[in-house]
Backbone as CSV, one residue per row, in Angstrom:
resi,resn,N_x,N_y,N_z,CA_x,CA_y,CA_z,C_x,C_y,C_z
1,UNK,104.123,146.348,96.512,104.060,146.796,95.133,103.529,145.672,94.239
2,UNK,103.998,144.462,94.479,103.541,143.326,93.676,102.047,143.073,93.894
3,UNK,101.604,143.176,95.148,100.181,142.982,95.446,99.334,144.021,94.719
4,UNK,99.788,145.272,94.742,99.063,146.331,94.036,99.038,146.068,92.536
5,UNK,100.157,145.639,91.981,100.246,145.391,90.547,99.327,144.233,90.124
6,UNK,99.345,143.156,90.899,98.580,141.956,90.536,97.093,142.121,90.793
7,UNK,96.749,142.678,91.958,95.339,142.677,92.367,94.731,144.055,92.589
8,UNK,95.542,145.079,92.523,95.010,146.429,92.717,95.180,146.965,94.119
9,UNK,95.340,146.078,95.100,95.551,146.503,96.484,96.046,145.315,97.305
10,UNK,96.600,145.613,98.453,97.048,144.554,99.366,95.870,143.699,99.817
11,UNK,94.743,144.332,100.107,93.558,143.603,100.568,93.044,142.648,99.482
12,UNK,92.990,143.125,98.250,92.519,142.279,97.143,93.483,141.120,96.903
13,UNK,94.784,141.367,97.058,95.765,140.300,96.891,95.612,139.267,98.007
14,UNK,95.405,139.713,99.229,95.191,138.786,100.352,93.968,137.915,100.082
15,UNK,92.950,138.478,99.469,91.771,137.668,99.137,92.110,136.606,98.091
16,UNK,92.945,136.960,97.125,93.413,135.963,96.157,94.210,134.862,96.868
17,UNK,95.013,135.253,97.839,95.777,134.275,98.621,94.822,133.341,99.373
18,UNK,93.764,133.895,99.939,92.779,133.072,100.651,92.072,132.101,99.714
19,UNK,91.734,132.566,98.531,91.098,131.684,97.553,92.029,130.542,97.166
20,UNK,93.303,130.849,96.945,94.274,129.819,96.582,94.458,128.830,97.731
21,UNK,94.489,129.334,98.956,94.633,128.452,100.117,93.491,127.440,100.170
22,UNK,92.278,127.882,99.907,91.127,126.976,99.894,91.287,125.944,98.776
23,UNK,91.713,126.396,97.586,91.934,125.470,96.459,92.951,124.384,96.816
24,UNK,93.932,124.739,97.626,94.985,123.790,98.014,94.550,122.847,99.127
25,UNK,93.376,123.097,99.698,92.892,122.244,100.777,93.163,122.770,102.165
26,UNK,93.641,123.990,102.269,93.877,124.596,103.586,92.537,124.848,104.268
27,UNK,92.449,124.449,105.527,91.180,124.591,106.249,91.264,125.550,107.425
28,UNK,92.469,125.961,107.790,92.627,126.840,108.958,93.555,128.007,108.659
29,UNK,93.434,128.547,107.465,94.281,129.662,107.056,93.421,130.835,106.624
30,UNK,93.831,132.022,107.075,93.196,133.258,106.625,94.286,134.324,106.558
31,UNK,94.515,134.858,105.361,95.518,135.901,105.165,94.858,137.271,105.185
32,UNK,95.543,138.225,105.803,95.073,139.607,105.783,96.056,140.523,105.067
33,UNK,97.265,140.001,104.807,98.274,140.772,104.089,99.213,139.815,103.369
34,UNK,100.017,140.346,102.486,100.924,139.501,101.708,102.287,139.326,102.360
35,UNK,102.566,140.088,103.392,103.896,140.053,104.020,104.018,139.023,105.133
36,UNK,102.895,138.625,105.713,102.951,137.731,106.859,103.125,138.465,108.168
37,UNK,103.177,139.787,108.120,103.297,140.547,109.362,102.036,140.371,110.198
38,UNK,102.191,140.529,111.504,101.113,140.214,112.432,99.845,141.035,112.174
39,UNK,98.756,140.319,112.242,97.409,140.894,112.269,96.583,139.880,113.046
40,UNK,95.755,140.329,113.952,95.020,139.383,114.806,94.112,138.454,114.003
41,UNK,93.764,138.803,112.768,92.917,137.957,111.928,93.719,137.094,110.946
42,UNK,95.019,137.287,110.918,95.920,136.545,110.020,96.305,135.250,110.740
43,UNK,96.004,134.090,110.128,96.294,132.832,110.823,96.579,131.708,109.836
44,UNK,97.286,130.702,110.329,97.511,129.479,109.573,97.922,128.386,110.548
45,UNK,98.114,127.188,110.022,98.566,126.049,110.816,99.773,125.429,110.122
46,UNK,100.466,124.566,110.845,101.606,123.870,110.249,101.153,123.020,109.057
47,UNK,100.028,122.352,109.201,99.527,121.517,108.103,99.218,122.356,106.862
48,UNK,98.567,123.481,107.049,98.255,124.343,105.912,99.529,124.900,105.278
49,UNK,100.519,125.264,106.101,101.785,125.753,105.544,102.473,124.653,104.738
50,UNK,102.371,123.411,105.188,102.955,122.295,104.439,102.266,122.140,103.080
51,UNK,100.946,122.278,103.051,100.212,122.200,101.777,100.643,123.321,100.833
52,UNK,100.830,124.514,101.374,101.238,125.664,100.564,102.651,125.447,100.014
53,UNK,103.563,124.950,100.862,104.936,124.704,100.415,104.976,123.622,99.338
54,UNK,104.219,122.554,99.525,104.192,121.485,98.525,103.710,122.033,97.181
55,UNK,102.693,122.876,97.206,102.193,123.487,95.968,103.230,124.427,95.374
56,UNK,103.903,125.191,96.210,104.932,126.115,95.718,106.050,125.365,95.015
57,UNK,106.414,124.198,95.530,107.491,123.429,94.927,107.082,122.793,93.598
58,UNK,105.790,122.720,93.322,105.318,122.239,92.013,105.321,123.349,90.967
59,UNK,105.520,124.595,91.411,105.599,125.742,90.516,107.079,126.033,90.255
60,UNK,107.544,125.922,89.011,108.983,126.075,88.732,109.579,127.402,89.208
61,UNK,108.849,128.495,89.076,109.378,129.792,89.505,109.495,129.838,91.026
62,UNK,108.457,129.409,91.721,108.509,129.384,93.193,109.610,128.454,93.673
63,UNK,109.731,127.285,93.064,110.762,126.326,93.461,112.154,126.929,93.301
64,UNK,112.363,127.655,92.216,113.670,128.288,92.001,113.945,129.349,93.062
65,UNK,112.960,130.195,93.349,113.141,131.249,94.344,113.401,130.646,95.725
66,UNK,112.624,129.645,96.115,112.741,129.047,97.441,114.008,128.212,97.621
67,UNK,114.694,127.899,96.536,115.916,127.105,96.631,117.173,127.891,96.258
68,UNK,117.048,129.171,96.006,118.188,129.990,95.599,118.959,130.500,96.806
69,UNK,120.261,130.267,96.800,121.128,130.702,97.893,121.477,132.184,97.753
70,UNK,121.876,132.592,96.556,122.280,133.977,96.311,121.704,134.455,94.984
71,UNK,121.390,135.733,94.935,120.878,136.336,93.713,121.346,137.783,93.692
72,UNK,121.804,138.254,92.552,122.207,139.648,92.422,121.210,140.358,91.529
73,UNK,120.591,141.386,92.095,119.628,142.181,91.330,120.376,143.002,90.287
74,UNK,119.652,143.466,89.288,120.289,144.219,88.225,120.838,145.547,88.759
75,UNK,121.810,146.081,88.032,122.475,147.315,88.426,121.515,148.503,88.411
76,UNK,121.743,149.413,89.346,121.003,150.679,89.405,122.017,151.796,89.621
77,UNK,121.556,153.032,89.606,122.452,154.160,89.873,123.055,154.055,91.281
78,UNK,122.278,153.583,92.244,122.764,153.463,93.624,123.607,152.205,93.841
79,UNK,123.406,151.211,93.010,124.135,149.944,93.116,124.621,149.536,91.722
80,UNK,125.700,150.168,91.246,126.148,149.919,89.879,126.573,148.476,89.599
81,UNK,126.918,147.726,90.630,127.275,146.314,90.449,126.097,145.396,90.729
82,UNK,124.944,145.977,90.924,123.776,145.194,91.315,123.731,145.069,92.832
83,UNK,122.629,144.593,93.336,122.459,144.434,94.778,122.404,142.946,95.093
84,UNK,123.419,142.435,95.810,123.408,141.002,96.129,122.422,140.693,97.253
85,UNK,121.667,139.627,97.075,120.735,139.158,98.100,121.166,137.746,98.488
86,UNK,121.175,137.467,99.778,121.565,136.152,100.265,120.435,135.598,101.121
87,UNK,120.042,134.370,100.857,118.978,133.715,101.599,119.354,133.610,103.074
88,UNK,118.459,134.045,103.956,118.722,133.913,105.390,118.742,132.448,105.804
89,UNK,118.065,131.595,105.068,118.071,130.164,105.368,119.371,129.510,104.906
90,UNK,119.823,129.830,103.710,120.944,129.114,103.110,122.300,129.783,103.280
91,UNK,122.368,130.941,103.924,123.651,131.640,103.980,124.734,130.846,104.706
92,UNK,124.371,129.987,105.645,125.368,129.174,106.343,125.023,127.687,106.282
93,UNK,124.173,127.322,105.361,123.637,125.970,105.338,124.024,125.239,104.071
94,UNK,124.480,124.014,104.238,124.746,123.125,103.103,123.395,122.647,102.574
95,UNK,123.141,122.820,101.296,121.847,122.479,100.716,121.711,121.002,100.369
96,UNK,122.586,120.154,100.898,122.460,118.731,100.599,121.303,118.102,101.370
97,UNK,120.900,118.701,102.476,119.771,118.167,103.252,118.502,118.929,102.923
98,UNK,118.491,120.217,103.145,117.319,121.054,102.859,117.485,121.628,101.459
99,UNK,116.526,121.338,100.590,116.607,121.775,99.198,115.974,123.147,98.983
100,UNK,114.952,123.471,99.779,114.252,124.746,99.628,113.599,125.079,100.958
101,UNK,113.308,126.357,101.165,112.647,126.716,102.405,112.381,128.196,102.513
102,UNK,111.662,128.510,103.572,111.309,129.901,103.854,111.304,130.093,105.357
103,UNK,112.037,131.087,105.810,112.046,131.448,107.218,111.009,132.535,107.461
104,UNK,110.648,132.714,108.714,109.749,133.799,109.077,109.929,134.155,110.541
105,UNK,109.637,135.405,110.871,109.705,135.830,112.265,108.790,137.026,112.482
106,UNK,107.998,136.951,113.508,107.312,138.118,114.070,107.418,137.971,115.582
107,UNK,107.252,139.065,116.314,107.300,138.979,117.774,106.249,138.015,118.308
108,UNK,105.078,137.996,117.682,103.988,137.158,118.160,104.191,135.680,117.783
109,UNK,104.582,135.398,116.562,104.718,134.015,116.092,106.104,133.439,116.383
110,UNK,107.053,134.295,116.666,108.452,133.921,116.866,109.014,133.296,115.593
111,UNK,109.986,132.430,115.712,110.643,131.854,114.530,109.807,130.743,113.917
112,UNK,109.607,130.836,112.612,108.931,129.783,111.863,109.845,129.367,110.711
113,UNK,109.680,128.142,110.292,110.497,127.627,109.203,109.709,126.546,108.491
114,UNK,109.632,126.651,107.170,109.043,125.591,106.354,110.119,125.170,105.360
115,UNK,110.377,123.854,105.293,111.433,123.356,104.423,110.923,122.219,103.557
116,UNK,111.672,121.981,102.501,111.364,120.938,101.536,112.652,120.176,101.257
117,UNK,112.547,118.862,101.141,113.688,118.049,100.742,113.208,116.797,100.035
118,UNK,114.150,116.084,99.458,113.872,114.808,98.805,114.740,113.760,99.492
119,UNK,114.105,112.691,99.950,114.821,111.645,100.658,115.545,110.695,99.730
120,UNK,116.364,109.814,100.308,117.101,108.843,99.505,116.188,107.879,98.741
121,UNK,114.952,107.758,99.189,113.967,106.907,98.511,113.226,107.639,97.390
122,UNK,113.581,108.926,97.180,112.937,109.729,96.146,111.659,110.418,96.602
123,UNK,111.216,110.143,97.832,110.005,110.795,98.351,110.300,112.249,98.704
124,UNK,109.295,113.077,98.505,109.409,114.486,98.863,108.864,114.682,100.272
125,UNK,109.536,115.552,101.037,109.133,115.825,102.416,109.054,117.336,102.643
126,UNK,108.053,117.729,103.405,107.919,119.110,103.845,107.808,119.071,105.364
127,UNK,108.579,119.926,106.024,108.541,120.000,107.481,108.335,121.450,107.883
128,UNK,107.453,121.660,108.846,107.135,123.005,109.322,107.384,123.060,110.818
129,UNK,108.095,124.071,111.251,108.241,124.340,112.677,107.731,125.751,112.930
130,UNK,106.949,125.906,113.995,106.356,127.207,114.335,106.595,127.503,115.810
131,UNK,106.567,128.784,116.145,106.698,129.231,117.534,107.980,128.692,118.154
132,UNK,109.069,128.746,117.387,110.338,128.235,117.873,111.128,129.351,118.531
133,UNK,111.986,128.996,119.481,112.720,129.980,120.267,113.867,130.647,119.506
134,UNK,114.298,130.073,118.400,115.381,130.686,117.642,115.567,130.019,116.291
135,UNK,116.202,130.745,115.383,116.441,130.245,114.023,117.266,128.958,114.051
136,UNK,118.332,128.940,114.843,119.184,127.749,114.905,118.441,126.568,115.515
137,UNK,117.577,126.821,116.491,116.770,125.748,117.099,115.803,125.180,116.062
138,UNK,115.198,126.043,115.261,114.286,125.579,114.207,115.030,124.689,113.213
139,UNK,116.244,125.079,112.841,117.044,124.265,111.924,117.429,122.929,112.568
140,UNK,117.846,122.969,113.822,118.228,121.731,114.517,117.049,120.769,114.586
141,UNK,115.873,121.282,114.891,114.674,120.442,114.937,114.389,119.839,113.563
142,UNK,114.531,120.641,112.525,114.277,120.179,111.161,115.241,119.061,110.776
143,UNK,116.525,119.267,111.033,117.519,118.236,110.723,117.229,116.946,111.476
144,UNK,116.866,117.072,112.745,116.584,115.888,113.562,115.412,115.092,113.002
145,UNK,114.362,115.783,112.589,113.187,115.104,112.028,113.533,114.439,110.704
146,UNK,114.221,115.161,109.814,114.586,114.571,108.527,115.484,113.345,108.715
147,UNK,116.401,113.403,109.664,117.296,112.271,109.920,116.533,111.091,110.507
148,UNK,115.737,111.347,111.521,115.035,110.274,112.241,113.942,109.610,111.412
149,UNK,113.145,110.387,110.716,111.959,109.850,110.060,112.064,109.696,108.545
150,UNK,113.051,110.352,107.933,113.136,110.330,106.467,114.422,109.690,105.964
151,UNK,115.318,109.312,106.863,116.566,108.675,106.458,117.533,109.590,105.745
152,UNK,117.449,110.885,106.041,118.305,111.869,105.383,119.446,112.230,106.331
153,UNK,120.646,112.048,105.888,121.843,112.341,106.709,122.479,113.640,106.275
């Protein structure tokens, strides 16, 4: 619905995504849809995903969405108290290490995870794991890298 509203169609929105990817310096990314669902022509790399995440974190709205643990949508007739949404990344995770992130899964790509954090030295870090065997394994790998290379405990 958002793609249709912004660009008139999913295809036109994907083209806007491709243009933005090029502006960000992505060299091996091609989007065919806005959902990330499998398409044989839809592709990216860990490096390109890191560039996209770094840019997203410079956008205040994206940064807020990617770092929000829980959000309750406004009330409707079907959900008079609103509809609570809980981040699949943060539902069981202490946000002291990972400040923001996005999970993903398709049968073809398996578990993917892109995360953002700030180290004790004030440097910003983005870590991407792709083709991982499970969500918990992706998190364990991320924690290990942040601890070993970024000094984050």
